C-alpha positions as CSV (number, residue, x, y, z in Angstrom):
1,X,-9.4,20.9,1.0
2,X,-11.8,22.5,3.6
3,X,-12.0,22.8,7.3
4,X,-14.9,21.7,9.4
5,X,-16.7,24.1,11.8
6,X,-14.6,22.6,14.6
7,X,-11.4,23.6,12.7
8,X,-10.4,20.1,11.6
9,X,-9.0,19.6,8.1
10,X,-11.5,17.6,6.1
11,X,-9.6,14.7,4.6
12,X,-12.5,12.4,3.8
13,X,-12.1,12.5,0.0
14,X,-9.3,10.7,-1.9
15,X,-8.3,13.8,-3.8
16,X,-7.9,15.8,-0.5
17,X,-5.8,13.0,1.0
18,X,-3.5,13.0,-2.1
19,X,-3.3,16.8,-2.0
20,X,-2.4,16.7,1.7
21,X,0.3,14.0,1.0
22,X,1.7,16.1,-1.8
23,X,2.0,19.2,0.4
24,X,3.8,17.2,3.2
25,X,5.8,14.6,1.3
26,X,8.9,16.7,1.7
27,X,8.7,16.4,5.4
28,X,10.6,13.2,5.0
29,X,13.6,13.1,2.7
30,X,14.0,9.9,0.6
31,X,16.3,9.1,-2.3
32,X,15.1,9.2,-5.9
33,X,13.7,5.7,-6.4
34,X,14.3,5.9,-10.1
35,X,17.9,4.9,-9.4
36,X,17.4,2.6,-6.5
37,X,17.3,-1.2,-6.8
38,X,15.1,-3.8,-5.2
39,X,16.0,-7.0,-3.4
40,X,18.4,-9.0,-5.5
41,X,17.4,-12.5,-6.8
42,X,18.4,-15.5,-4.8
43,X,20.5,-18.1,-6.8
44,X,18.3,-21.1,-7.7
45,X,15.2,-19.6,-6.2
46,X,12.2,-18.6,-8.5
47,X,10.9,-15.0,-8.3
48,X,9.2,-14.9,-4.8
49,X,6.5,-12.5,-6.0
50,X,5.5,-14.7,-8.9
51,X,5.5,-17.7,-6.6
52,X,3.2,-16.0,-4.1
53,X,0.8,-14.9,-6.8
54,X,0.7,-18.3,-8.5
55,X,-0.2,-19.8,-5.1
56,X,-3.1,-17.4,-4.8
57,X,-1.5,-15.1,-2.2
58,X,-3.5,-11.9,-1.6
59,X,-2.5,-10.7,1.9
60,X,-0.2,-7.8,2.4
61,X,1.7,-6.7,5.5
62,X,2.6,-3.3,6.9
63,X,5.0,-4.2,9.6
64,X,7.1,-1.0,10.2
65,X,5.2,2.2,10.8
66,X,6.2,5.5,12.5
67,X,3.6,4.8,15.2
68,X,4.7,1.3,16.0
69,X,1.6,-0.6,15.0
70,X,1.6,-3.5,12.4
71,X,-1.2,-4.4,10.0
72,X,-2.2,-7.2,7.7
73,X,-4.6,-6.4,4.9
74,X,-6.5,-8.4,2.2
75,X,-6.0,-7.4,-1.4
76,X,-9.2,-9.4,-2.3
77,X,-11.1,-7.2,0.2
78,X,-9.7,-4.0,-1.3
79,X,-10.6,-5.2,-4.8
80,X,-14.1,-6.0,-3.7
81,X,-14.6,-2.7,-2.0
82,X,-13.3,-0.9,-5.1
83,X,-15.7,-2.7,-7.4
84,X,-18.7,-2.2,-5.2
85,X,-18.0,1.5,-4.7
86,X,-17.4,2.2,-8.3
87,X,-14.1,4.0,-7.5
88,X,-12.0,5.4,-10.3
89,X,-8.2,5.5,-10.2
90,X,-6.2,8.7,-9.7
91,X,-3.0,9.7,-11.5
92,X,-0.3,9.7,-8.7
93,X,2.1,12.5,-8.6
94,X,5.7,11.2,-9.1
95,X,6.8,12.9,-5.8
96,X,4.2,10.9,-3.9
97,X,5.0,7.8,-5.8
98,X,8.7,8.2,-4.9
99,X,7.9,8.2,-1.2
100,X,5.4,5.2,-1.4
101,X,8.0,3.1,-3.3
102,X,10.7,3.9,-0.7
103,X,8.5,2.6,2.1
104,X,8.2,-0.9,0.4
105,X,10.5,-3.8,-0.2
106,X,10.3,-5.2,-3.7
107,X,11.9,-7.9,-5.8
108,X,14.1,-6.4,-8.5
109,X,13.6,-9.3,-10.9
110,X,9.8,-8.9,-10.7
111,X,9.9,-5.3,-12.0
112,X,10.7,-6.7,-15.5
113,X,7.9,-9.2,-15.1
114,X,5.2,-6.5,-14.8
115,X,6.9,-3.7,-16.7
116,X,4.2,-3.8,-19.5
117,X,1.2,-4.1,-17.1
118,X,-0.5,-0.9,-16.4
119,X,-3.3,-2.1,-14.0
120,X,-3.9,0.6,-11.4
121,X,-2.4,0.0,-7.9
122,X,-4.0,0.5,-4.5
123,X,-3.1,3.2,-2.0
124,X,-4.5,3.1,1.5
125,X,-4.6,6.0,4.0
126,X,-4.8,5.4,7.7
127,X,-5.5,7.9,10.5
128,X,-4.5,7.6,14.1
129,X,-4.3,9.5,17.4
130,X,-0.8,9.5,18.8
131,X,0.9,11.1,21.8
132,X,1.9,13.9,19.5
133,X,-1.5,14.4,18.0
134,X,-3.4,13.0,14.9
135,X,-1.3,11.2,12.4
136,X,-2.0,10.1,8.8
137,X,-0.1,7.3,7.1
138,X,-0.2,6.2,3.5
139,X,1.0,3.0,1.9
140,X,1.0,1.5,-1.6
141,X,-0.4,-2.0,-0.9
142,X,-0.7,-3.2,-4.4
143,X,1.3,-2.3,-7.5
144,X,4.8,-1.5,-6.1
145,X,6.6,-3.3,-8.9
146,X,4.4,-1.7,-11.5
147,X,5.0,1.7,-9.9
148,X,8.8,1.2,-10.0
149,X,8.6,0.3,-13.7
150,X,6.4,3.3,-14.4
151,X,8.7,5.7,-12.5
152,X,11.8,4.4,-14.3
153,X,10.1,4.8,-17.7
154,X,8.8,8.2,-16.9
155,X,5.3,6.9,-17.4
156,X,2.1,8.0,-15.5
157,X,1.0,5.7,-12.7
158,X,-2.6,5.4,-11.6
159,X,-4.0,3.9,-8.3
160,X,-7.2,3.5,-6.5
161,X,-7.2,5.4,-3.2
162,X,-8.9,4.1,0.0
163,X,-9.8,6.5,2.8
164,X,-8.9,5.6,6.4
165,X,-12.5,4.2,7.0
166,X,-12.2,2.1,3.9
167,X,-8.7,0.9,4.7
168,X,-9.7,-0.1,8.1
169,X,-12.4,-2.4,6.6
170,X,-9.7,-4.1,4.6
171,X,-7.3,-4.8,7.5
172,X,-7.7,-8.4,8.7
173,X,-5.3,-8.0,11.6
174,X,-3.9,-5.1,13.7
175,X,-0.9,-5.8,15.9
176,X,-1.4,-9.5,15.4
177,X,-5.0,-9.7,16.4
178,X,-8.1,-10.0,14.2
179,X,-9.7,-6.7,13.4
180,X,-13.4,-6.5,14.3
181,X,-14.0,-3.9,11.5
182,X,-12.7,-6.2,8.8
183,X,-15.3,-7.0,6.1
184,X,-13.6,-9.8,4.4
185,X,-13.0,-13.5,5.4
186,X,-10.6,-14.1,8.3
187,X,-7.9,-16.7,8.3
188,X,-5.5,-17.9,5.7
189,X,-1.7,-17.4,5.5
190,X,0.8,-14.7,4.8
191,X,3.8,-15.2,2.5
192,X,7.0,-13.9,4.1
193,X,8.3,-12.9,0.7
194,X,11.3,-15.2,0.8
195,X,10.0,-18.8,0.8
196,X,7.7,-19.4,3.8
197,X,4.0,-19.1,4.7
198,X,3.0,-17.7,8.0
199,X,-0.5,-18.8,9.4
200,X,-2.7,-15.9,10.4
201,X,-4.6,-16.1,13.7
202,X,-8.3,-16.3,13.6
């Protein structure tokens, strides 16, 4: 990790972002996710995650952030950007993975459904200016259930890493409004995770 002539830390490369995260993950104490459980099944209701995927759902939502903003992203757009850029996945340090899992809700029953799948996940980094100075956020937007299974099994977990510029291009909505920097197709619906679809504004 290097500094620019202006003194800023250069975090333009995925490996530098991961290194920065690893250095600072201890700033926020979270429980060991190896022993935590996800949302319990609802009696008589099929696995919500499987239902969403079977219906073609590809949107993800980041609704609670330390800076107060909300985001809706497109997994399809992330996948397309990853393919076109020729990105390779990174092995994610378990300490980082523990924090990323803690940030997300997940369905406990779905962990078993994907336990044998080792497809890399997707981590996005986002950068903002706040009243307290620059802030960097990171989220696991694809692969949470696979990450939980890997962590519990003591298995390595890999993920593609999107830089803030790339992540911005994959966000269809910011604070409920269409993002002009989005490179995918606007519109569609967002699954609330528990049985309903939410139309997205165009």
